[in-house]
C-alpha positions, -999 to +999 in steps of 0.1 A: -683+358-264-657+350-287-636+377-277-640+369-240-629+333-245-605+340-264-591+366-236-596+339-214-573+315-231-546+346-237-539+351-198-544+312-192-512+310-216-498+338-201-503+319-166-483+289-178-456+307-195-451+321-160-451+287-146-426+268-173-401+299-163-403+290-126-401+251-135-369+256-156-355+278-129-354+245-103-347+220-128-308+209-132-290+228-157-287+201-180-325+197-183-343+201-217-359+230-217-396+223-234-398+251-267-416+282-252-428+284-293-449+253-299-485+259-299-507+252-271-542+233-269-568+237-239-561+204-234-521+208-236-522+236-215-540+219-188-515+190-187-485+214-190-498+232-152-497+197-137-467+185-155-451+219-140-458+214-108-452+178-108-414+186-120-410+215-096-420+195-065-399+162-076-367+184-079-371+194-045-380+159-027-415+159-026-425+126-046-461+119-020-484+140-037-508+133-066-530+155-086-565+148-096-591+167-116-623+177-105-658+187-121-665+224-130-695+228-106-667+213-079-670+245-057-710+241-058-707+205-040-709+199-003-675+192+012-688+154+020-686+150-021-659+170-027-637+146+001-654+115-018-642+125-052-609+133-039-604+102-016-595+126+010-594+108+047-623+136+059-633+169+049-606+183+073-581+173+051-598+196+024-573+229+028-573+267+009-549+290+001-555+325+005-535+359+001-533+381+027-519+417+025-506+438+055-528+471+048-511+486+078-476+478+066-450+507+067-442+525+037-412+508+032-428+474+033-439+472-002-429+433-015-420+404+002-383+403+007-382+400+046-406+373+053-406+382+088-424+415+079-437+409+047-462+429+024-479+398+017-485+360+029-503+330+017-521+308+046-533+277+041-565+266+061-589+237+065-624+244+046-635+235+079-625+259+098-623+300+107-594+316+101-586+345+126-564+375+114-559+383+151-537+353+158-515+363+130-513+394+137-494+384+172-477+359+156-460+384+135-457+408+165-435+382+182-417+373+152-403+406+149-391+409+182-414+433+197-399+459+176-426+467+151-459+482+167-490+457+167-507+485+150-483+480+117-499+446+113-534+444+098-538+411+073-569+412+052-574+391+023-557+406-009-578+418-038-583+390-063-565+410-090-533+413-067-534+376-058-532+366-093-503+391-099-484+374-072-492+342-073-502+335-111-532+317-103-567+325-103-592+321-076-602+286-064-571+274-080-540+292-058-515+269-045-486+271-028-465+253-057-447+276-084-458+309-074-452+341-096-439+358-062-421+343-035-445+349-006-442+340+027-462+310+035-480+302+069-494+266+076-523+267+100-509+243+130-544+226+129-530+208+091-498+199+108-522+178+134-542+158+110-543+121+103-531+107+084-506+133+074-520+140+038-536+171+027-552+187-001-556+222-016-555+241-047-530+229-079-526+258-102-561+252-116-596+259-107-605+219-118-567+206-107-569+196-072-531+186-053-526+164-026-496+161-007-477+145+022-476+173+048-440+163+065-427+170+023-448+203+023-434+219+051-396+208+038-401+222+007-422+255+013-409+261+051-441+280+061-447+292+093-466+270+111-490+289+134-525+283+152-547+304+133-580+294+133-610+279+150-640+255+143 
């Protein structure tokens, strides 16, 4: 048991170091870096994730956001209880980020360098909606002006280990902010239409959630906005 906990802490610290590097790359050149040699306790590590992501958001013009800690059994709760603890406007304002892989991509498409024809995408959808991979397939086909066969688009949920490697975040902690890899993001159009325009998604840790103004999220992340879900 102790060995497993030690391994978990090692992985967490590794993720935090990656996030710190991403944060520093977004900060002004005269900003003073945080010494990487400083020892981190579990509580320090948790607060550092929030601080790092907050700095990334603010340095990119995002000001209307908030982080909230939730209980460890948060994902065992009904959506109504999650809404209440976050102070969300409705259960429809609760969203998640999922990493998709194009399993039929041509052999030369191996990364995210071409956002129009990427091997991976992060899709942000509501918990109350049903994701429709076929609409994303059609969108990407149209985005590439029909020059790539529809058979070359087959979006499926990426394996968890792939998601962690690409984003730097574990399951239920994935967020579009400060990812390890610059993965193109697809935002479901239903989220854009929410009133009020402030939604919740993962915050970099399983028990950390991020609430953000939709317009500011779009300005910073610059996602593709696609109608890709149904109720």
